[in-house]
C-alpha positions as a printed Julia matrix, in Angstrom:
319×3 Matrix{Float64}:
  19.63   17.87   10.75
  21.64   16.37    7.72
  20.14   17.28    4.43
  19.22   14.18    2.61
  18.71   13.57   -1.04
  15.41   11.64   -1.97
  14.56    9.63   -4.94
  10.82    8.96   -5.32
  10.12    6.11   -7.84
   6.34    6.52   -8.69
   3.84    6.7   -11.74
   4.07    9.19  -14.18
   3.81   12.55  -12.18
   1.55   13.88  -14.78
  -1.31   11.56  -14.07
  -1.7    11.72  -10.37
  -4.47   13.27   -8.52
  -3.63   16.44   -7.06
  -6.3    16.48   -4.73
  -5.76   12.95   -3.2
  -2.5    11.74   -3.72
  -0.3    10.5    -0.94
   3.01   10.51   -2.77
   2.63   14.13   -3.42
   2.14   14.85    0.29
   5.54   12.96    0.78
   7.1    15.26   -1.75
   5.7    18.28   -0.07
   7.03   17.16    3.19
  10.5    16.24    1.7
  10.68   19.67    0.05
   9.55   21.58    3.07
  12.14   20.0     5.25
  14.97   21.14    2.91
  15.89   18.02    1.5
  16.89   17.16   -2.12
  14.33   15.52   -4.23
  14.59   13.56   -7.64
  11.75   11.6    -9.49
  11.7     8.64  -11.73
   9.45    5.9   -12.82
  10.44    2.04  -12.73
  11.42    2.19  -16.4
  14.28    4.61  -15.31
  15.87    1.92  -13.32
  18.77    0.07  -14.77
  21.92   -1.96  -14.26
  25.58   -1.26  -15.43
  28.01   -3.94  -14.27
  26.1    -4.75  -11.26
  25.45   -1.29  -10.09
  22.06    0.16  -10.23
  21.52    3.39  -12.32
  18.9     5.94  -12.1
  17.36    8.18  -15.01
  15.98   10.83  -12.82
  14.7    14.48  -12.78
  14.99   16.87  -10.1
  11.54   18.02   -9.08
  10.15   20.99   -7.35
   6.54   20.8    -5.84
   4.11   23.3    -5.12
   0.76   23.46   -3.26
  -0.87   24.73   -6.13
  -3.59   22.78   -8.16
  -2.79   24.59  -11.55
   1.01   24.1   -11.27
   2.2    21.77   -8.58
   5.61   20.61   -9.94
   8.3    21.56  -12.27
  10.89   19.02  -13.47
  14.49   19.58  -14.25
  16.34   17.83  -17.31
  16.8    13.76  -17.18
  20.35   12.87  -15.99
  21.69    9.61  -15.16
  22.71    9.06  -11.29
  24.47    6.24   -9.46
  21.91    5.01   -7.09
  24.4     5.89   -4.17
  23.84    9.49   -5.03
  20.7     9.13   -3.0
  20.46    8.44    0.61
  16.67    7.58    0.52
  14.71    5.77   -2.08
  10.93    5.81   -1.88
   9.2     3.23   -3.76
   5.9     4.69   -4.3
   4.77    2.84   -7.59
   0.99    1.8    -7.54
  -0.11   -1.7    -8.17
  -0.68   -3.8   -10.3
   2.03   -6.1    -8.68
   3.17   -7.32  -12.01
   6.32   -8.51  -13.68
   7.43   -4.73  -14.09
   6.85   -3.98  -10.62
   8.71   -7.39   -9.55
  11.61   -6.62  -11.74
  11.75   -3.05  -10.24
  12.13   -4.21   -6.77
  14.71   -6.7    -7.89
  16.68   -3.75   -9.13
  15.93   -1.71   -6.17
  17.77   -4.26   -3.86
  20.91   -3.45   -5.67
  20.58    0.03   -4.11
  19.87   -1.63   -0.74
  22.8    -3.5    -0.84
  24.97   -0.66   -1.76
  23.84    1.1     1.38
  20.99    3.32    0.29
  17.93    3.26    2.48
  15.03    1.93    0.2
  11.58    2.28    1.74
   9.65    0.26    1.8
  12.34   -2.71    1.69
  11.94   -3.96   -1.68
  12.61   -7.67   -0.86
   9.89   -7.57    1.75
   7.53   -5.84   -0.62
   8.3    -8.62   -2.95
   7.79  -11.25   -0.06
   4.65   -9.75    1.58
   1.71  -10.24   -0.88
  -0.9    -7.71    0.69
  -3.37  -10.39    0.8
  -1.52  -13.49    1.7
   0.57  -11.33    4.31
  -2.28  -10.69    6.57
  -2.87  -14.5     7.05
   0.12  -14.35    9.06
  -2.06  -13.23   11.71
  -4.67  -15.18   10.93
  -6.22  -15.0    14.53
  -6.83  -11.52   13.94
  -8.7   -12.12   10.88
 -12.27  -13.39    9.63
 -12.04  -16.99    8.83
 -10.19  -17.13    5.36
  -8.9   -19.54    2.82
  -6.56  -19.46    0.08
  -6.85  -22.1    -2.67
  -7.56  -22.77   -6.63
  -9.98  -25.46   -5.95
 -13.76  -24.95   -6.28
 -14.6   -27.72   -3.84
 -12.81  -26.15   -0.97
 -14.16  -22.83   -1.55
 -17.81  -23.94   -2.08
 -17.36  -25.93    1.25
 -16.33  -22.72    3.0
 -19.32  -20.82    1.5
 -21.47  -23.73    2.9
 -19.87  -23.51    6.23
 -19.9   -19.72    6.46
 -23.07  -18.95    4.04
 -21.92  -15.35    3.2
 -18.6   -14.92    1.72
 -16.14  -12.46    0.03
 -13.8   -14.0    -2.76
 -10.99  -12.02   -4.36
  -7.98  -12.34   -6.56
  -4.73  -12.36   -4.63
  -3.28   -9.4    -6.87
  -6.16   -7.01   -7.11
  -6.48   -3.35   -6.08
  -8.92   -0.83   -5.65
 -11.89   -3.27   -4.98
 -11.31   -4.85   -8.47
 -12.25   -8.67   -8.72
 -14.17   -8.64   -5.22
 -17.46  -10.7    -5.28
 -19.86  -11.7    -2.3
 -21.13  -14.97   -2.42
 -23.96  -16.67   -0.54
 -24.82  -20.44   -0.22
 -27.82  -19.61   -2.47
 -25.96  -17.55   -5.1
 -26.62  -18.96   -8.75
 -23.34  -17.74  -10.1
 -20.85  -19.62   -7.7
 -19.48  -21.79  -10.42
 -18.96  -18.91  -13.13
 -17.66  -16.75  -10.58
 -14.97  -19.23   -9.31
 -14.1   -20.39  -12.64
 -13.32  -16.78  -13.95
 -11.51  -15.84  -10.47
  -9.45  -19.15  -10.55
  -8.96  -19.04  -14.33
 -10.66  -22.45  -14.31
  -8.9   -23.77  -11.26
  -5.22  -22.75  -12.25
  -5.0   -19.58   -9.9
  -5.37  -19.45   -6.06
  -7.83  -16.91   -4.66
  -8.83  -15.99   -1.23
 -12.19  -16.36    0.41
 -13.16  -14.81    3.73
 -16.16  -14.98    5.77
 -18.34  -11.82    4.97
 -18.14   -9.19    7.88
 -21.32   -7.27    8.17
 -19.43   -4.49    9.71
 -18.4    -3.33    6.32
 -21.41   -0.97    6.28
 -19.72    1.11    8.93
 -16.68    1.3     6.74
 -13.62   -0.67    5.34
 -11.1     1.29    7.64
  -7.39    2.17    6.59
  -5.23    2.09    9.7
  -1.7     3.38    8.73
   1.29    2.45   10.53
   4.38    4.91   10.04
   7.65    3.7    11.51
   6.05    1.01   13.54
   3.54    3.42   15.1
  -0.21    3.57   14.11
  -1.49    7.08   13.27
  -4.16    8.49   15.68
  -6.95    8.49   13.03
  -8.03    6.01   10.25
 -10.13    6.61    7.29
 -13.43    4.81    7.13
 -14.07    3.82    3.59
 -18.04    3.61    3.73
 -19.55    1.77    0.68
 -21.89    3.46   -1.6
 -25.69    2.35   -1.42
 -26.2    -1.42   -2.84
 -22.29   -1.74   -3.18
 -20.37   -4.45   -0.96
 -16.96   -2.6    -1.61
 -15.81    0.23    0.5
 -12.74    0.99   -1.75
 -12.59    5.04   -2.47
 -11.93    3.54   -6.21
 -15.15    1.79   -6.12
 -17.18    4.73   -5.18
 -16.66    4.47   -1.36
 -16.83    7.59    0.87
 -14.05    8.38    2.87
 -14.68    9.54    6.51
 -11.57    9.89    8.99
 -12.36    9.11   12.57
 -10.18    8.29   15.79
  -8.77    4.63   16.06
 -10.87    2.37   18.43
  -8.9     0.7    20.93
  -9.44   -2.47   19.03
  -8.12   -1.02   15.91
  -4.86    0.23   17.86
  -4.47   -3.27   19.43
  -4.38   -4.73   15.82
  -2.07   -2.27   14.6
   0.31   -2.72   17.58
   0.24   -6.52   17.21
   1.24   -6.07   13.54
   4.01   -3.4    14.13
   6.98   -5.23   15.41
   6.71   -7.56   12.37
   6.4    -4.93   10.04
   9.62   -3.15   11.7
  11.59   -6.27   11.53
  10.84   -6.51    7.82
  11.82   -2.93    6.98
   8.05   -1.91    6.26
   7.99    1.77    7.35
   4.83    2.97    5.8
   1.93    0.4     5.67
  -1.81    0.5     5.43
  -3.75   -1.95    7.49
  -7.14   -2.65    6.35
  -9.68   -3.41    9.1
 -13.33   -4.19    8.97
 -15.34   -4.88   12.13
 -12.25   -5.16   14.2
 -10.75   -7.74   12.03
  -7.83   -7.53    9.8
  -8.59   -7.88    6.06
  -5.41   -7.02    4.41
  -1.92   -5.36    4.98
  -0.86   -2.9     2.12
   2.78   -2.41    1.87
   3.36   -1.36   -1.78
   1.89    2.13   -2.05
  -0.58    2.69    0.8
  -2.71    5.91    0.42
  -5.41    8.0     2.37
  -3.12   10.53    3.81
  -4.57   13.41    2.39
  -7.86   12.48    3.39
  -7.14   12.0     6.99
  -4.94   15.11    7.1
  -7.59   17.29    5.64
 -10.18   15.91    7.9
  -8.13   15.73   11.2
  -5.29   18.35   10.86
  -2.72   15.72   10.91
   0.71   15.8     9.02
   1.22   12.22    8.3
   3.77   12.53    5.46
   5.9    15.03    7.78
   5.89   12.64   10.48
   7.1     9.77    8.05
   9.97   12.1     6.86
  10.64   13.04   10.33
  11.0     9.29   11.14
  13.51    8.86    8.18
  15.43   11.61    9.43
  15.64   10.42   12.89
  16.48    6.88   11.74
  18.69    7.22    8.83
  22.18    7.11   11.1
  20.97    4.25   13.29
  19.38    1.77   10.94
  21.03   -1.49   10.52
């Protein structure tokens, strides 16, 4: 096996959650398989005469909550010093994030394998991308107009509305036809009708969990994480207090993942989180999907190891 040099672009390593962080699991897998590993943040990417430069630090990682990393000195590298760049910066998908994707495309064009593909991450908004598979979703509209959303609520009676750039359950509201605050909620979310949002027919099966189905290298992981809402809560997101319970994929969930997988492969999206409620897709997460650690802990899987093995096995034959 060829030794590879990895760069991980991520949030400040001092701020990550040792118990839950998926990127840390990837770093462990890279290190354990004998590859080189560097770390940087998006502010450390820069251009010089049309070539991407990276101010990065060599990083060593350990399975020790008291001391789980050591960093080397900051040094400037050409992007082409790395074989693989993993883009693992968490949302929000703001202008800083967008510019970082544009910069990473310079590395891609220079022959570095950037995962997930930066232009596909830019193009595949996690809410809107799912609508390319509308036949696999709950009824959904995207609009900035209150009239359309109110008509949608009247048609379906029970609806979820959410911003297109949210994460962790932020900005998600449940509205019924008799809700007294429809107007003010939609005014806030649409910024007085200037910003499109998503409305989806409410899926009662949320009580059984908002399930995160991971697709690694075009293949669904055999177990998902059901994020079950806390009492009195609509959202299952772990960040919103949901409880994570790993469980085997149902036949329907596997069918959904296999239906989406060829499109993901075609777009260079090799580590993806499909959100499924009641056998229906709600979102397709391509930026920095999580839930690896919870599934590994409960089911004995090694998802990050499988991901790194996929990269090892395909780096020579990729287009």
